[in-house]
N, C-alpha and C positions, 0 to 999 in steps of 0.2 A: 813261402808258407809260414804258418804260425802254429804254435802249440807247445807241447812238451816233448820229452824224449821218445815216447812211443810213436807220436806222429812223425817225428824226424826219422825214426828207424824205418817206418813204412815208406816214406818218401825216398829215402836213400836206397832202399831195396829196388824200388821201381826205376830209380834214376842212377843206377850204379855207374860210378866213374864220372859223373857230371857235377857241375857247380850248382850248389843249392843255396838260395838266400832264405835264411831262417830267422823269424822273429820269435824268440823264446818267451814262453809265459813264465810265471813265477815258480813253476815246478821243475823246470829243466835243469837237472844236475849236470848234464854235459855242458850246457852254456856256462854254468858257474865254473867248471873246470878250465875252460879255455878263455874265460873273461869276455864272453859274448854278451853284449847288452841289447836291449830291445831296439835302441836307436843307433846301431852300428853304422859305420860309413859305407861298408861294402867295398872299400878300396884294397883291402888285404884279404888273403885267403889262407886256409889251413887244410891240409889233407887229413882226413879222419878215417880210422879203422872202424870196422863193425864186428859184431859177434853174430855168428850164424847158428841158430838152433835147428833149423831145417831149411830146405831149399827156398821156401817162401816165408820164412820167419827170421827176422833180424832184430837185434838190439843194438843200440849205440852206446849205452852207458854201463848197465849192470844187470846181471842175472843173480838172484838170491834164491838158493835152494835151502829150504828150512827156515828157521827164524832169523830175521834181520837183526844185526847186533844192537841197533838202537831201540829195538822192541823186545829185547831179551830180558826176562825177569827171573827171579830165583825159582819160580815154580816150573819153569820149562825144563823138560827132561832131555837128556842127550839120547841120541839114537845111533845105532851102529851105522857106520859110514865108510865108504871107500872112495878115494879120489886118485885119478891118474892124470898126469900132465905130460903131454907129448909121449904117451905110451909107457911112462914110468910111474910106479906107485909112489905117491907123496904122502898118503894118509890111509891108515886103516885103524878104526877105533870109534868110540862114541864121539858124537859132535852135535851141536845144536843147529848149525847152519854152515853153508858154504857160499862164498861170494865168488863169482867169476866176473871180473871187472875189466872194462875198457877205459873207464873214466876214474875219477877220484872221489866224487861225492855221492852219497846216498842219503836221501831225505834231508839234504842240506848239510850233512855232517861229513867231515873229512875221513871217511872210513878206509880209503885206500890211498894213503899219502903219496905213494910212488906211481900211482896210476896216471897215465897220459894217453888220451885217445888217439894219438897219432904216432906212437913209438914202435909199432910193429910187434907188440907183445900184449897178451892178456895176463892179468894178475889174478891169482887164486888165493883166497884166504879161507882156512878152515877154522871155525870157532868151536873150541872144546873146553871153554872155561867152566870151572866149577861154580855152583850157585853163589858162594861168597865173594867171587871175583868180579861178578858181572856189573854191579852198580858203579864201581870205580872205573871200569872199562867204559861204560856208557858216558860217564862224566867227561872222559878224555877224548871221546870221538870228535867233538866239535873242533878241536885243535890238531887232531891227527897224532896225538902223543900217546895213544893206547898201544902203539907198537914201538919196539919189539915187545912181545909178551910170550911167555912159555906156553900159554893156553891158546895161542893163535899161530897155526902153521901157515907159512906163505911159500909161494912158488910163482914162477912166471914161465910162459911158454906160448904156444900157438894153438893148442887144443887141450880141452879138459873134459874128462868124463867123471860124472858124480853119480854115486849110487848110495841109496839109503836102504836099510833093512825093512822099512815100512813107509807108506806114503807120507810125504811132508809137503808143506806149502811151497809155492813157486811164485816169484815176483819177477817180472821182466820189464825193465825201464819204468818202474813205478806202478805197474799194473799187475793186479793179482791174476793168477792163472789157476787151472785145476791142479790138485795135488799130484805129485809124481814120486816114483821110486828111483828113477834114473833119468839123466839128461846128458847130452853131449853138446859142447859148445866149441865152435871153431872160429879162429880169428879170420876176418876178411881184411887183409892189409890194403891200405889206400883205397877204401871202398868208395869214398866220395870226397868232394871238396866243399868246404863251407866258406861263404863270404863273411868277412869280419867287419 
C-alpha cells in the first residue's frame, strides 16, 4: 500500500498482526522515524506499535490535542488541561497542546526525540510555554533540542487521557478532526509488522 500515516493506520487496523508493505509518500512522519524510503528492499522487517483512539480508530504516529508546537504563536492562549498517564495525573493547569506520540516526527520536525514506534510505550508531551518562549522552541524543533524545557512536561506509558476545559483542535496522523474536550489514547503493542 502507498500513502501517508493515516492510510497506514487504516491498513494496520484492518490487518492487525500482519506484514504490511508500505510505500510512504512525502508526508509520512512514521517512515521518517524508522528510515523507510519509497524504494525499500523489503528484506527486513520491524514491528510497529499503534495508538488506539477507539475500537475502529487507530493512529500510527501522533495525536495532537490542541495547538501543534510547530504552529504555536504568541497569540495562542493556554486552556485549562488535565492529563493522566497510566491512571496517574501528570498535568493539571493551563496548556496550549498535548502530544500523544508513537513516533518521533511531526510535520517533519523532531518533536518527540525519544519516540520510537516499536518500543512498547507512548510518549506524552504537554506544552505550556509562555508567549515569549514559543519562537525559540519552534526554532529548535527541527533538531529535537527543544527538550528538556520547563514549559514542556513529559511522560511515557501505555494509556493517556487528555481533557481540556473547552473544545480544542484535534489532529490524528496529520489529519484534522473535529474539536474535542477529551480523548483517550491506548497503546496497541506490536500491532503490525512493516517491511523495510
